[in-house]
C-alpha positions as CSV (number, residue, x, y, z in Angstrom):
1,M,0.0,0.0,0.0
2,M,2.7,2.5,0.9
3,T,4.6,1.9,-2.3
4,T,1.4,2.4,-4.3
5,M,0.8,5.7,-2.5
6,G,4.3,6.8,-3.5
7,H,5.9,6.5,0.0
8,P,9.4,8.0,-0.7
9,D,11.0,7.4,2.7
10,P,12.8,4.2,1.9
11,V,14.4,5.6,-1.3
12,Q,15.4,8.8,0.6
13,C,17.0,6.7,3.3
14,G,19.0,4.6,0.8
15,D,20.1,7.7,-1.1
16,A,21.1,9.5,2.1
17,A,23.1,6.5,3.4
18,V,25.2,6.4,0.2
19,E,25.7,10.1,0.2
20,L,26.8,10.3,3.8
21,L,29.1,7.3,3.7
22,T,30.7,8.5,0.5
23,A,31.2,12.1,1.7
24,D,32.8,10.6,4.9
25,G,35.2,8.5,2.8
26,Q,33.7,5.2,3.9
27,E,33.3,2.2,1.7
28,V,29.6,1.8,1.1
29,A,29.7,-1.9,0.5
30,S,31.5,-2.5,3.9
31,A,29.0,-0.5,5.9
32,K,27.0,-2.1,8.7
33,A,23.4,-0.8,8.8
34,L,20.6,-1.1,11.4
35,D,17.1,-0.6,10.1
36,L,14.9,0.3,13.2
37,G,11.2,-0.4,12.6
38,C,12.1,-2.3,9.5
39,G,8.5,-3.3,8.8
40,T,8.2,-5.1,5.6
41,G,11.8,-4.4,4.6
42,M,11.4,-1.5,2.2
43,V,14.4,0.4,3.5
44,G,16.5,-2.8,3.6
45,E,15.7,-3.4,-0.1
46,E,16.8,0.2,-0.9
47,L,20.1,-0.2,1.1
48,A,20.8,-3.5,-0.6
49,K,20.2,-2.0,-4.1
50,R,23.0,0.5,-3.2
51,S,25.5,-2.3,-2.2
52,I,24.9,-2.1,1.6
53,T,24.5,-5.8,2.4
54,D,25.2,-6.1,6.1
55,I,21.8,-5.0,7.4
56,T,20.1,-5.8,10.7
57,G,16.4,-5.2,10.8
58,V,14.4,-4.7,14.0
59,D,10.7,-4.5,14.4
60,S,8.1,-5.2,17.1
61,S,5.8,-7.2,14.7
62,Q,6.7,-10.8,13.9
63,G,4.4,-10.6,10.9
64,M,6.4,-7.7,9.5
65,L,9.7,-9.5,10.2
66,D,8.4,-12.5,8.4
67,V,7.7,-10.4,5.3
68,S,11.2,-8.8,5.6
69,E,12.8,-12.2,5.8
70,K,11.3,-13.3,2.5
71,K,13.0,-10.3,0.8
72,G,16.4,-11.8,1.6
73,C,18.2,-8.4,2.1
74,Y,18.7,-8.6,5.9
75,T,21.6,-10.5,7.5
76,E,19.8,-10.6,10.8
77,L,16.2,-9.8,12.0
78,M,15.2,-9.2,15.6
79,K,11.9,-8.8,17.3
80,L,12.2,-5.8,19.6
81,F,10.0,-3.1,21.0
82,L,11.8,0.2,20.8
83,G,11.8,3.2,23.1
84,S,13.5,1.8,26.3
85,P,17.2,2.7,26.2
86,S,17.8,1.1,29.6
87,T,16.9,-2.3,28.2
88,Y,18.2,-1.9,24.7
89,P,20.1,-5.1,23.7
90,E,23.8,-5.0,24.3
91,E,24.5,-6.8,21.0
92,L,23.2,-3.7,19.1
93,H,25.5,-1.2,21.0
94,G,28.2,0.6,19.1
95,K,28.0,-1.7,16.1
96,F,26.6,0.3,13.1
97,D,27.8,2.8,10.6
98,I,24.3,3.7,9.6
99,V,21.0,3.6,11.6
100,T,17.8,4.1,9.6
101,A,14.3,4.8,10.9
102,A,11.7,5.4,8.3
103,A,8.2,6.2,9.4
104,I,8.6,5.2,13.0
105,L,8.6,8.7,14.3
106,A,4.9,9.0,13.6
107,E,1.5,9.4,15.1
108,G,1.2,7.0,18.0
109,H,4.7,5.6,17.7
110,L,7.7,6.4,20.0
111,T,6.4,9.8,20.9
112,D,8.5,10.2,24.0
113,G,11.8,10.7,22.2
114,N,13.6,7.8,23.8
115,I,14.3,6.4,20.4
116,F,17.0,9.0,19.9
117,E,19.1,7.5,22.8
118,E,18.7,4.1,21.1
119,F,20.0,5.6,17.8
120,L,23.1,6.8,19.7
121,L,23.6,3.5,21.5
122,S,23.6,1.7,18.1
123,L,26.2,3.8,16.3
124,K,29.9,3.4,16.0
125,K,31.8,6.6,16.6
126,G,31.2,8.9,13.7
127,G,28.2,6.9,12.5
128,F,25.1,8.4,10.9
129,V,21.4,8.3,11.9
130,I,18.9,8.7,9.0
131,F,15.3,9.1,10.0
132,T,12.2,10.4,8.5
133,T,9.3,12.1,10.1
134,R,6.7,14.8,9.3
135,E,7.8,18.3,10.1
136,E,4.8,18.8,12.4
137,Y,6.0,16.0,14.7
138,L,9.2,17.8,15.4
139,T,7.1,20.2,17.5
140,K,4.0,18.0,18.3
141,Y,6.1,15.3,20.0
142,G,9.1,17.4,20.9
143,Y,11.5,15.5,18.6
144,G,13.0,18.9,17.6
145,D,13.7,19.7,21.3
146,V,15.2,16.3,21.9
147,I,17.5,16.7,18.8
148,E,18.5,20.2,20.0
149,S,19.3,19.0,23.5
150,L,21.5,16.1,22.1
151,I,23.3,18.7,19.8
152,Q,23.9,21.0,22.8
153,A,25.2,18.0,24.8
154,G,27.7,17.2,22.1
155,K,26.1,13.8,21.4
156,F,24.5,14.6,18.1
157,K,25.5,16.7,15.1
158,K,23.0,17.6,12.4
159,V,24.8,16.9,9.1
160,K,21.9,17.3,6.7
161,E,18.2,18.0,6.6
162,T,16.1,17.3,3.6
163,K,12.5,18.1,3.0
164,F,10.5,16.0,0.6
């Protein structure tokens, strides 16, 4: 349904991953990616099309993970409810060059901003978080304030913002 409606988020995530890795001098094909809220694997497919093949997918729905698995683009899939940094699995800490999150910062999803701590827990030093959300949610759910506080604390640096 999302593809039929022209949902651009997965393509945007794939393009941004290649752009950021390349600009940073990293080899795209050797990047390790984490797709948080992977759903049916649309972002994983886009990353794989761009030669990123070491992709871990995480979702809270086993049904969504089952669909993702059939696409064959993930090296690992994990059922996990996001939004609790204190119980975030150790095996996901400090492991990834890229963390993607398409359409999980949305109405009724992860609205307390804790997901940003999980983004940071997942990244290798110098890694990139690529997420999509509606501009209105930056204010409505305080995502913009969370991002600003992480920037002020020196934990986060905004490299690029794209509106589409």
